[in-house]
MIZA-345982 format. One line per 10 residues: number of its first residue (from 0); their letters; for each residue x, y, z of N, C-alpha, C. Coordinates in steps of 0.001 Angstrom, whole numbers, plus 524288, in hexadecimal, padded with zeros to 5 digits. Each point is the difference from the previous one (the first is absolute). Last residue first. Example, Ala and Ser with C-alpha at 12.3 -4.5 7.8 and 13.67 -1.06 7.14 Angstrom:
MIZA-345982
1) SA) 83232,7F736,81BA8,80334,804A6,8003C,7FCFE,80442,802DA  80122,7E9A8,7FFBA,7FC86,804A6,80000,80384,804B0,80000 .
end
This chain:
MIZA-345982
278) ATPETNVDEG) AB79E,C9952,571D2,80126,7FBBC,803A3,7FAEB,7FD69,801A3  800E1,80EF7,7F49B,80504,7FD94,7FECB,80164,7FBB3,803C6  7ED8B,80A36,7F733,802E9,7FE96,804B7,804EC,7FD1D,7FE8D  7F7EF,80DC5,7F24B,7FF2F,7FAB3,801F1,802F9,7FF23,80513  7FF8C,80F3E,7F3EA,7FBD3,8000F,803EC,7FF07,7FAAB,8026A  80D52,802BF,7F2FA,80077,80478,8038D,7FBFF,7FFE2,80460  803CB,7F43B,7F079,7FFFB,7FE1F,8056C,80045,80473,803ED  7FA72,7FA43,7EABF,8017D,8046A,8034B,7FF8B,7FE50,805B3  803F4,7F20B,7F05D,7FBDC,802A5,802E3,80238,8047D,80337  80905,7F9A1,7ED91,7FF47,7FE58,80568,7FBA4,80309,802A5 .
268) HKRFYLYCFI) 8070C,802AB,7EE30,7FB6F,7FC9B,80099,7FF25,7FE0B,80595  80E39,80BC4,7FA77,7FB6E,801BF,7FD08,7FB11,7FCE9,80159  80FFC,7FBFB,80805,7FFD2,805A8,800A7,7FB41,8024E,7FD30  804A8,7EE03,7FE84,7FC83,80146,80456,7FFE1,805DB,8012D  80B2D,7F9CC,7F23B,7FA96,7FE5F,7FF0C,7FC5A,801D1,80458  8125E,8031D,80156,7FDC7,80306,7FBB0,7FA3C,7FEB1,7FF24  80939,7F656,80CCC,7FFD6,80587,80178,7FD59,8033E,7FBC6  80308,7EE21,7FCC4,7FBDF,800C6,803E9,7FF7F,805C0,80178  80DDA,7FB38,7F4C4,7FAEB,7FF91,7FD60,7FB8A,8010A,803D2  810ED,7FF3B,806D4,7FF5D,804C1,7FCDC,7FAB7,7FFF9,7FD3E .
258) GIPIMIFLGV) 8048D,7F0DE,80959,7FF2F,80467,80386,7FF19,80516,7FD12  80499,7F104,7F682,7FAA2,7FF88,801F0,7FEB7,8048E,803A4  81172,7FED5,7F9E6,7FC4D,801AA,7FBEA,7FA49,7FF93,801AD  80CAC,7F9B5,80C11,8004B,805B0,7FF5B,7FC70,801E8,7FB9C  800E8,7ED7D,802C6,7FE00,802C8,80491,7FFF0,805EA,7FF35  80711,7F55E,7F1E7,7FA89,7FECB,8013F,7FDFB,8036E,80479  811CE,80098,7F8F9,7FCB2,7FFD2,7FB56,7FA40,7FEB6,80113  80D8D,801BF,80DA0,80118,80420,7FC32,7FC05,80031,7FB97  7FF47,7F2B3,80D74,7FF57,8052B,80246,8006D,80458,7FBFF  8034B,7EE9D,7FAC7,7FA77,800AD,80148,7FF05,80576,80232 .
248) LQARTLGIIR) 81155,7FB64,7FCBB,7FD28,80074,7FB10,7FA31,800F0,800F8  80AAB,7FC8F,80E6A,8011E,8052C,7FDE8,7FD1D,800E7,7FAE2  7FF02,7EF6A,807B0,7FD08,803C9,80313,800F6,80590,7FE14  809AA,7F229,7F884,7FA80,7FFC1,7FE6A,7FCBD,80416,802E1  813D5,80503,7FDBD,7FD40,7FB7E,80225,7FA57,80011,7FE17  8104A,80875,7F4C9,7FC23,80116,8040E,7FD89,7FAF2,801F3  80C93,80228,7F15B,8026B,80211,804B0,7FC54,80119,80481  7FA7B,7F810,7EFDB,80226,80532,7FEB8,80221,802B4,804E4  7F8B3,7F075,806DA,7FE89,80114,7FA9C,80155,805AF,7FEE6  80694,7EFF8,80EC0,7FE38,80541,7FEC9,7FEBF,80068,7FA37 .
238) DTHDGRFCEL) 804BE,7F151,81160,7FEDD,80103,7FA7E,7FDCB,80579,7FF4F  804DD,7F9A7,810C6,80429,7FDDB,7FCBA,7FF27,8012B,7FA3E  7FA3A,80753,814FC,7FEB2,7FF73,7FA79,804B6,7FDF8,7FCEE  7FF17,804BE,812B5,7FDF9,7FAC6,7FEE8,7FE98,7FF32,7FA4C  8061E,80FE4,809F2,8043E,7FC63,7FED3,7FE37,7FA90,7FE87  7F978,81600,7FFF1,7FE93,7FA91,8011B,80476,7FC6B,7FE5A  7FEA8,81306,7FD7C,802F7,7FE31,80487,7FE73,7FA7F,801B0  7F7D6,80973,7F1F9,80594,800AF,7FED8,80369,7FDC9,80458  7ED69,80135,80160,801B4,7FB58,7FD29,805C9,8004D,7FE9F  7F6FC,80E6B,807BC,801EB,7FC1F,803B7,801B6,7FAF2,7FD60 .
228) VFRLIGYGIF) 7F884,80DE8,7F5A3,804E0,801AC,8027E,8023A,7FBB5,80376  7EF95,7FD2C,7F7FA,8040E,8005F,7FC01,8053F,8015B,8027D  7F0EE,7FFF1,80AA4,801C5,7FABE,7FEB4,80468,8001F,7FC03  7F812,8101A,804A1,80288,7FD98,8048D,80243,7FAB0,7FEA3  7F5BA,8088C,7F345,8051D,80281,800A5,80304,7FD7B,80478  7EEDA,7FA3A,7FD56,80327,7FEAC,7FB6F,8057A,8023A,80067  7F363,8047B,80CA9,8023E,7FAD2,800D8,80355,7FE57,7FB63  7F797,8106E,7FE97,8038B,7FFDE,80476,8027A,7FAB5,800D6  7F2FC,80240,7F2C6,804D6,802C6,7FEB2,803F4,7FF85,8046A  7EF63,7F8A6,802DD,80280,7FD65,7FB92,8053E,80287,7FEB9 .
218) YAAAITGSKR) 7F596,8082A,80CEF,8023F,7FB04,801B7,802E3,7FD4A,7FB93  7F6B1,80F81,7FC6D,804B2,80121,8030F,802A0,7FAFB,801DA  7EFDC,7FE9C,7F763,8040B,801B1,7FC57,80523,80108,802D7  7F131,7FC3B,80A2A,801D9,7FB55,7FD3E,80461,8015E,7FC3B  7F790,80DCC,8087A,80315,7FCFB,803C2,80252,7FB32,7FD5B  7F432,80A90,7F66D,80511,80293,800B1,8038E,7FCE5,8039F  7EDCE,7FC11,7FC2E,803CA,7FD97,7FC7F,8056B,80249,80090  7EEC0,80B8B,80401,8012C,7FA93,80168,80394,7FDA1,7FBE2  80015,814BC,803FE,7FD87,7FC00,7FCCA,80174,7FA93,801FD  8062A,80F2F,80892,7FB05,80204,7FE13,7FCFC,7FBE0,7FCED .
208) IRRFLLLLGI) 80FA9,8003B,810D0,7FE75,7FEB8,7FAA2,7FAB4,8025C,7FEA3  80959,800A8,8110E,8015B,80408,7FC38,7FDF2,7FEF8,7FA7C  7FED5,7F4EB,80FE4,7FE0E,8051C,8019E,800A4,80425,7FBC4  80694,7EE57,7FE6F,7FA4A,80020,7FF83,7FDC6,80564,80149  8122D,7FB0D,80236,7FE92,80277,7FB08,7FA17,80043,7FF33  80850,7F71F,80E5E,7FFE0,805A9,800C8,7FE21,802D6,7FB1E  80264,7EDE3,7FF02,7FBAD,8011D,80398,7FF7F,805E0,800FB  80E4B,7FA21,7F615,7FB1F,7FF83,7FD0A,7FB3F,80121,8036E  810BE,7FF91,807DB,7FF77,80484,7FC91,7FAEE,7FFE5,7FCE6  80463,7F16D,80A42,7FE82,8046C,80357,7FF2E,804E8,7FCB7 .
198) GLLLNGASEL) 80640,7F124,7F729,7FAAD,7FF35,801DD,7FE12,8047E,80359  81190,80014,7FA60,7FC7A,800C5,7FB92,7FA52,7FF7B,801B9  80D10,7FC1E,80C27,7FFB7,805A3,7FF16,7FC48,80142,7FB82  80339,7EE56,80339,7FD3A,80245,80476,7FF58,805E3,7FF4E  80A0A,7F6BC,7F39B,7FA6A,7FED6,7FF80,7FCD3,80271,80469  8125C,80174,800C9,7FDF5,802FD,7FB9B,7FA30,7FF28,7FF3D  808E1,7F5FC,80C9B,7FF87,8056F,801B5,7FDB8,80364,7FBAC  80392,7EEB2,7FBAC,7FBDE,80021,803EE,7FF12,80598,801D5  80E0C,7FCC8,7F4DC,7FB09,7FFFD,7FD2B,7FB63,8001C,803C6  8108A,7FEFA,80758,7FF97,804FD,7FD3B,7FADA,80048,7FCFF .
188) LQVPLLPLSS) 8046B,7F062,80835,7FE3C,803DD,803CF,7FF88,80565,7FD8A  806A6,7F24D,7F5B1,7FA84,7FEDD,80152,7FDD5,8040C,803D3  811EF,7FFD3,7FB1B,7FCAC,802C9,7FC41,7FA39,7FEF7,8010D  81241,7FE2A,809EE,7FA97,7FE66,8013F,7FC0F,802D7,7FC8D  814B3,7FA3A,7FC17,7FC9E,80485,800BA,7FA6C,7FE2F,8012B  81076,7F3C7,804FC,7FCCA,80189,7FB8B,7FC87,804A3,8015F  8128E,7F3EF,8060E,7FC38,803FF,801A2,7FD14,8021F,7FB3D  80668,7ECBE,7FDDD,80290,80503,800B1,7FC03,803E0,8022A  7FBF5,7EC46,8045A,80030,803A8,7FB9F,80399,80492,80139  803CD,7ECE1,807F6,7FBC2,803C9,80061,80056,8039D,7FB48 .
178) AAAKGSTQLN) 8079D,7EBC0,800A6,800D4,805A1,7FFBF,7FAF7,80307,800FA  80761,7EC76,80768,7FCCF,80277,7FBEF,80097,805E5,80058  80521,7EE6E,80A98,80394,802FB,7FCAF,7FCFB,8023E,7FB60  7FA06,7FA5E,81454,7FF0B,7FF40,7FA6F,8039B,80389,7FCD6  7FE17,7FF9B,81317,801E9,7FAE4,7FE67,7FF20,7FECF,7FA48  7FC97,81002,80ACF,7FBA1,7FC71,7FF04,801B2,7FA85,7FE70  80C5B,80DD9,804EC,7FB4A,80146,80302,7FB9C,7FC03,7FF60  810C9,7FEB7,7F6DD,800FF,8004C,8059C,7FAF7,8009D,8032A  7FF4C,80028,7ED97,801AF,7FACD,801AF,800E5,7FFE7,805E1  7FC5D,80FFC,7F7D0,7FB48,7FCCD,80071,80148,7FA7C,801CF .
168) LFVSNVDPYR) 80E04,80B47,7FC9D,7FD17,801DC,8048D,7FB0D,7FCC9,800D4  80A12,7FCCC,7F0F6,802BA,7FE26,804B1,7FD1C,801A1,804EF  7F96A,80617,7EFBB,7FF9E,7FA51,8005F,80271,7FE03,8050E  7FF4B,81210,7F8E7,7FC89,7FE8D,80451,7FFCC,7FA1D,800E2  8095C,80904,7F20C,802A7,800E6,804FB,7FCB2,7FE54,804AD  7F9C8,7FFC9,7EE48,8037A,7FB8E,80117,802C0,800A0,8053C  7ED84,806CF,7F891,80493,80261,80270,803A1,7FB9A,801BB  7F00E,80141,7F049,80271,7FD80,8048F,804C5,80302,801EE  7EF13,8032F,7F3B5,80484,8032E,80184,8029C,7FD9F,804D8  7F21A,7F6AA,7F7DE,80140,803AA,7FBC5,804F2,8031C,8012D .
158) AAPATGPPYV) 7F901,7F414,80C7D,8016E,7FD02,7FB58,801C1,80397,7FB97  7F991,8075B,80F87,80513,7FD93,80103,801D8,7FCD4,7FB57  7EF17,807C4,7FF73,80422,803F1,7FFC2,80571,7FDB9,800DB  7F13A,7F490,801A4,80107,8019D,7FA9A,8042F,8043E,7FFA5  800D4,7F2FA,81062,7FC28,8039D,7FDD3,80190,8017E,7FA71  80A88,7F512,80B51,7FB5A,7FD41,7FE47,7FBC5,80373,7FDC0  80DA7,807C6,80E1E,800C3,7FBDF,7FC0F,7FADD,7FD4C,7FEA9  7FDBE,81380,80730,802A9,7FB36,801AD,800BA,7FC19,7FB93  7FFC9,815AF,7FE6A,7FC49,7FBA5,80053,802EE,7FAEF,8011F  80354,81616,802D1,80240,7FADF,7FEE1,7FBDA,7FBCC,800C9 .
148) VGFSKCPIGF) 80054,815DD,7FAF3,7FDC3,7FBEF,80359,8022C,7FABF,7FE4C  8076E,8158A,7FE37,7FDB9,7FB52,7FDC0,7FE0E,7FC30,8041D  8086F,81298,7FE8C,7FBB5,7FE72,80383,7FD1B,7FB4F,7FDC1  81125,8054D,7F8E2,7FEFF,803DC,80415,7FBA6,7FE61,803C3  805FE,7F638,7F03D,80350,7FF88,8049D,7FE38,80379,8047F  7F674,7F594,7EF64,8007F,8054F,80216,802FC,7FFB4,80528  7F7D1,7F3E3,7EDCE,803B9,8008D,8044E,800C5,805B0,80190  7ED9A,7FC18,7F790,80562,7FF27,7FE50,803A6,8007F,804B8  7EBBC,7FA1A,80348,802DB,8040F,7FD42,80582,7FE6D,7FE75  7ED03,7F427,8026A,80456,8026F,802CA,80303,803D1,7FC86 .
138) CCGQIFCGVR) 7EFA0,7F3CF,7FF49,80024,80568,7FDFD,80476,8031D,80275  7FB9A,7F04C,80BD1,7FF21,80076,7FA5F,80043,805C1,7FE77  80138,7F891,811D9,804D9,7FFC9,7FCFE,7FF2E,7FFFD,7FA26  7F497,80175,81093,8004A,7FAF9,7FD54,80506,7FF68,7FCDF  7FBFC,8100A,808A5,800F6,7FBE9,803DD,800CE,7FAB7,7FD5B  7FBB4,80E41,7F52E,804F9,80107,802A1,80154,7FBA6,803D5  7EF88,7FFF5,7F7A3,80431,7FE99,7FC57,80555,80095,80294  7F17A,805D7,80965,8002B,7FA4E,7FFCB,80437,7FE0F,7FC55  7FCB5,811B5,80057,802A0,7FE8D,804E2,80065,7FA14,80056  7F671,806BF,7F22F,8059F,8008A,7FF1E,80327,7FEFE,804FA .
128) GFAHGIAMAP) 7ED59,80009,800A9,801FD,7FB8B,7FD0E,805D6,8003A,7FF26  7F717,80E51,807C9,80073,7FB92,80399,80253,7FB40,7FD34  7FC58,80E94,7F5AD,80438,8014A,803A3,800DC,7FB95,803EB  7F1BA,7FF74,7F449,804E8,7FE61,7FD8B,804A3,8011A,80391  7EF50,80617,804F1,8004C,7FA50,80070,80515,7FDE3,7FDD1  7FCC2,811D7,7FDD6,80106,7FED0,80582,80046,7FA1C,800E4  7FBC5,805DA,7EEF4,8052F,801E4,80174,8015F,7FE80,8059D  7EF00,7FC49,7F96D,80402,7FC9F,7FDB5,80570,8019F,801B7  7F208,80A9E,8053F,7FF8B,7FAE2,8028A,80426,7FC44,7FDF4  7FDFD,810D9,7F85D,802E7,8000C,804F3,7FFB7,7FACF,802E0 .
118) ACIDLIRSVC) 7F6A9,8002F,7EFCE,80570,801A0,7FF56,80303,80042,80526  7ED3C,7FC94,7FE1C,8035F,7FB65,7FFB8,805C5,80186,7FFCA  7F296,80CCC,7FF88,8009F,7FDEC,8054F,80372,7FB21,8000E  7FCA8,80843,7EF8D,80255,803C3,8039F,800CA,7FDB9,80570  7F70D,7F669,7F2D1,805A0,80018,7FF17,802B6,803A4,803DB  7EDD7,7FFCA,80043,8020D,7FB09,80203,805E8,7FFD0,7FF59  7F749,80E39,7F8A0,80008,80065,805B5,80217,7FAFE,80286  7FDD8,8008E,7ED9D,8042E,8038B,8019E,8004E,80083,805EE  7F248,7F5AD,7F844,80535,7FDBB,7FF3C,8043F,80387,80236  7EBF9,7FE2F,806AA,80336,803A9,7FCFC,80597,7FDF6,7FFA4 .
108) LKHKRVYRFI) 7EF0C,7F2E2,801B4,802DB,803D4,8031B,8033F,8037C,7FC6A  7F3A4,7EFED,7FDAE,7FEEF,80543,7FDFE,8025A,8043A,80381  80131,7EC77,80096,7FD3B,802D1,80421,7FF04,805BB,7FE9B  808D3,7F484,7F407,7FBA0,7FCE1,801EF,7FCB9,8030C,803EA  80FAE,80757,7F961,7FBE1,7FFF7,7FC0A,7FB2B,7FD0B,801EA  80EF3,8001B,80ACD,7FDD7,80543,7FF90,7FB7F,8002D,7FC19  809C7,7F05E,801E5,7FCBB,800FD,80496,7FD45,80548,7FF8E  80C46,7FB83,7F30D,7FB77,7FC85,7FFAD,7FC30,80123,80473  81001,808B9,8001F,7FC9D,8020F,7FBDC,7FB12,7FCB0,7FF67  80CC9,7FA15,80BE7,7FD99,804DB,801D4,7FC3B,8022B,7FBEE .
98) VLAALIFGGY) 80A4A,7F168,7FB91,7FBBB,7FE91,8038B,7FD27,804E1,801F3  80F02,80244,7F5B3,7FBCB,7FDC5,7FCD1,7FB41,7FEA3,8035C  80F34,805A5,80884,7FD87,80456,7FD31,7FB74,7FE13,7FCAD  80AA7,7F39F,808AE,7FC8D,802B7,803A9,7FD22,8047B,7FD4E  80CC2,7F6E3,7F667,7FB67,7FCB8,800E3,7FC1F,802AD,803A7  80FE7,808D7,7FCCD,7FCFE,7FF79,7FB28,7FB06,7FCD4,800E4  80C31,801DE,80E01,7FD68,804F2,7FEC3,7FC7A,7FF79,7FB39  80AF4,7F1F7,8052A,7FB75,8008D,8035F,7FCE7,804E8,7FEC9  80F9B,7FD9A,7F706,7FC65,7FBD3,7FE97,7FB02,80047,8032A  80DEB,80B7D,803F5,7FD2B,80198,7FB51,7FC31,7FBCC,7FE22 .
88) FVLGGQDIRF) 80B51,7FCCB,80EEC,7FBE6,803E4,800E6,7FCD2,80126,7FB20  80933,7EE10,8056E,8016E,80451,7FC8A,7FB8C,803F3,80015  80785,7EFFF,80DCE,7FB95,80296,7FD80,8020D,80486,7FCB3  80874,7F2F1,80D76,7FF90,7FEB4,7FA7E,7FB1A,80222,7FD73  80373,7F953,814E7,80173,80424,7FC59,7FF39,7FE35,7FA6C  7FB6F,7F5D4,80F09,805A9,80089,7FFFB,801D4,80448,7FC46  7EE29,7FA97,801EC,80187,80212,80510,805D6,800DF,80059  7F707,7F7F2,7F184,8008C,805AB,7FF9B,80189,8026D,80535  7FEE7,7ED26,7F6EA,80240,801ED,804E4,800ED,805E0,7FFBE  7F99E,7F452,7F1E5,7FBE0,801C9,80389,80219,80229,80528 .
78) IKWFDGRFQD) 80AEB,7F881,7F270,7FD37,8046D,7FDA6,7FC15,80258,803D4  8098F,7F02F,80310,8027E,804BE,801FA,7FD5C,804EA,7FDD9  7FBF2,7EE63,7FAAC,7FCF5,801FF,8046A,8025D,804EB,80257  80880,7F65E,7F1F1,7FB4F,802C8,7FE4C,7FD23,8028C,8048B  81311,7F902,7FBB8,7FD30,800CB,804F0,7FB2C,80350,7FEE4  80C08,7FB45,7F274,800C4,7FB9C,80387,7FD40,80092,8053A  802FF,8114A,7F653,800C9,7FB0E,7FD45,8011A,7FBAB,803F8  7FDBF,812CB,80355,7FBE0,7FC4F,8015B,80071,7FAD1,7FD14  80B34,80F6D,7FDD5,8000B,7FEE8,8059C,7FC36,7FBA7,80182  80144,8072F,7EE8D,80416,7FC2A,8012D,80028,7FE95,805C8 .
68) FFQIVYAIRA) 7F4D7,80DAB,7F8DD,7FDE8,7FAB3,7FFAD,8040D,7FBDD,80172  7FD20,81452,800DE,80420,7FCD4,8026A,7FE70,7FA3D,80005  7F500,80CD4,7F7D6,8050F,8029F,7FFA2,8046F,7FC9F,80212  7EE54,7FA21,80114,80177,8008A,7FA7F,80580,80238,7FF81  7F8D8,7FF0E,810C3,80117,7FAB7,7FE07,801B0,80039,7FA4D  7FA78,80FB3,807D7,80504,7FE46,80222,8017F,7FAA7,7FDDF  7EF7F,806F4,7FB8A,80429,802FC,7FD71,8055F,7FE43,801E6  7F14F,7F8C6,80837,80060,7FE15,7FA9E,8046D,802C4,7FD24  7FBF4,805F3,810D0,802A4,7FAEF,80027,800AB,7FDC6,7FA86  7F6A2,80FAF,80214,80578,800E2,80159,80313,7FAE6,80009 .
58) GLIGCVVVII) 7EDB3,7FF6A,7FD61,802A9,80249,7FB83,805C6,800D2,800FB  7F5BA,7F9EC,80E0D,80016,7FC20,7FBCD,802F4,80212,7FB43  7FD01,80B72,80DFD,803EB,7FC14,80166,8007C,7FBE7,7FBB8  7F2E6,80C87,7FDA7,8051F,80279,7FFEE,8045B,7FC2E,8013C  7EE4E,7FABE,8013D,801AC,80063,7FA87,80565,8027D,7FF94  7F8B6,7FEFC,810D8,80089,7FAB3,7FDDF,80211,8002D,7FA6C  7FC24,81018,807E8,80488,7FD84,8027C,800E8,7FA8C,7FDC6  7F102,8095A,7FA70,804CE,80242,7FDE1,804CF,7FD65,80252  7EF53,7FB2C,80670,80097,7FE5B,7FA8D,8052D,801E4,7FDC2  7FB87,805A0,810E8,80121,7FA63,7FFF5,800F1,7FE15,7FA73 .
48) SLDIVQDSTM) 7FAC1,81180,80220,8053B,7FF25,80228,80184,7FA43,7FFC3  7EECF,80537,7FB36,803D6,8016C,7FC03,8058A,7FEE5,801E2  7F259,7FD52,80C12,7FF98,7FC54,7FB9E,8042B,80118,7FBE5  7FE9B,80BD4,80E04,80214,7FAF4,801BC,7FFE5,7FC0A,7FB8F  7F862,8105D,7FCCF,805A4,80094,800B9,80272,7FACD,80186  7EDC1,800F6,7FEFB,8025A,8001F,7FACC,805E9,80073,80056  7F656,80118,80F90,7FFF8,7FAA7,7FDEF,80276,7FFC4,7FA93  7FD89,8107E,807E8,8041D,7FD16,802B1,8005E,7FA6C,7FDED  7F8B4,80E05,7F2B1,7FE82,7FE3A,80534,80493,7FD06,8026C  801B0,80FDE,7F155,7FFBB,7FA63,800E2,7FE1A,7FEE2,80585 .
38) RAYNRKYQLV) 80545,81073,7F562,7FA74,7FE96,80078,7FF4B,7FA15,8007C  8103D,80A88,7FFAE,7FEB8,7FC9C,7FB8C,7FA4F,7FE46,80002  80677,80AB1,80DAC,801B4,802B7,7FB3C,7FE71,7FCE0,7FB2D  7FD99,7F899,8108B,7FBF5,803DB,7FECC,80149,80304,7FB0A  80C46,7F3B6,80728,7FBB5,7FD99,7FD0D,7FBA9,803E1,7FEAD  811B6,800D9,80986,7FE9F,80343,7FB7B,7FB2F,7FE07,7FD14  806B7,7F733,80F66,8006F,8058B,8015F,7FE16,80386,7FB96  8015F,7EDB7,7FD87,7FB8D,8013E,80363,7FFF0,805D4,80159  80E51,7F9C1,7F671,7FB40,7FFD1,7FCD2,7FB27,80157,8033A  81022,7FE7C,808C4,80000,8049F,7FC95,7FB00,80034,7FCC5 .
28) ALSALFGLAV) 802C6,7F123,80A60,7FEF2,8048C,8034E,7FFC1,80501,7FCBE  804F9,7F061,7F7BA,7FA68,7FFEC,80143,7FE7E,804B9,8034D  811BB,7FD4C,7FC69,7FD36,801A7,7FB48,7FA22,80048,800F9  80A7C,7F93D,80D62,800FE,8059B,7FF5F,7FD1B,80227,7FB42  7FF72,7EDE8,802F3,7FCED,802BC,803F5,800B3,805E8,7FF92  80A3B,7F558,7F4FD,7FA74,7FFA0,7FE95,7FCA0,80308,803DA  811CD,7FE64,803BF,7FF25,8038D,7FBA2,7FA5B,80002,7FE3A  80548,7F3F5,80CA6,7FFB2,8053E,80242,7FF17,80416,7FBC2  802CC,7EED5,7FA6F,7FB01,80058,802C8,7FF47,80564,80272  8100E,7FC55,7F821,7FBF6,80061,7FBF3,7FA9E,8008E,80285 .
18) MIGYWHINFG) 80E1B,7FCE2,80B1E,80011,8055B,7FE07,7FC09,800C9,7FB9E  80224,7EF0A,80711,7FDF1,80382,80403,7FFAF,80592,7FDF5  807EE,7F32C,7F571,7FA58,7FF62,8002E,7FD79,8039D,803F6  81251,7FFCD,7FF43,7FDE0,80206,7FB1B,7FA09,7FFB4,7FFFA  809F8,7F88A,80DD0,7FF28,8059A,80084,7FD93,80251,7FB17  7FCB2,7EBBF,804D4,80410,80378,7FE02,7FE7C,805BC,800B5  7FBE4,7EC65,80912,7FD55,804DE,7FE9C,80431,803F8,7FE87  7FEF9,7E9C6,80107,8030E,804C5,8006A,7FCC7,804AD,7FE2B  7F8A2,7EDAD,808D4,800C6,802D5,7FB1D,80329,804F8,80105  7F9E7,7F3D6,80D78,803D9,7FD6B,7FCB0,80115,802B4,7FAD6 .
8) FLQFAIGHM) 7F438,80707,80CD9,7FE2B,7FAAD,7FED8,803A5,7FD3D,7FC1B  8065D,81187,8012B,7FAAF,7FF55,801ED,7FDFA,7FAB9,7FE31  81326,80CE9,8023C,7FD5B,7FB45,7FE33,7FA9D,7FF9F,8027F  80C78,811B4,7FA85,7FEF5,7FC26,80418,7FD71,7FB3E,7FD82  808D0,80D9C,7F5E3,7FEA9,802DF,804C3,7FF36,7FC47,80498  80C04,7FEFD,7EDAB,7FBEE,7FD55,80308,7FF09,802EA,8051A  80D5D,8052E,7F36D,7FAD3,80098,7FDBA,7FB9D,7FD9B,80326  812F2,8093C,804EF,7FDAF,7FACC,8001E,7FA57,8007F,7FE4A  813B1,80B7D,80204,7FAD8,7FFA5,7FD97,7FE14,7FA58,80022 .
end
């Protein structure tokens, strides 16, 4: 695993940044595909996408810095190196959600329909982001002998789960007496696949719903469950509250309850979409 894809004008271009950019383009494509359902123009979709991406990355980075502030002591400028990873999804989700509601109210759009088209867009975009996490070496999994992935010396996984038996081999091959990581479960790819399947499932669900807001409710519940389960196999967490990670707490007590509330609320107050175009 090597996080740097190539160099451009002396700057390292990281795979993480590339995958985030691809995720943005994929999300934009989904929003454009479903914009008629939300009664949005193409320009509105582009404007909202740019605003949400900027605020999403900003919120995700702020949440990461708060959670792992010790990493930035003595190197303040490292806070701005988001191309190397270090984003917390829920932080970006919260800030982006606030911006969406602000935008929707300003342009007098339907909240439930906007949430519906944003749901699969977020899931599919997130799938690309998790591939970036896998290549970069963040959000790694627990040791796994059967089909684990080994990260090179100097990476966070190698520091957390060093394989002492690899030191001599690395000394012979690279001249550096440093340990690679133990084989680790590629939990990032599992979440990527889960998000991709969730996004596709949500797009297919448009054909079956009767009320707007149903897609958003399914996303909140589905991703909350997915994240809660996969957090059990994350190996980068050191602190827990009542035996659960922060992401598990957010999924269990915020995402899933919001999904249930949206389903119950929009089942009565959502717009009838039976006669509306779905693409």
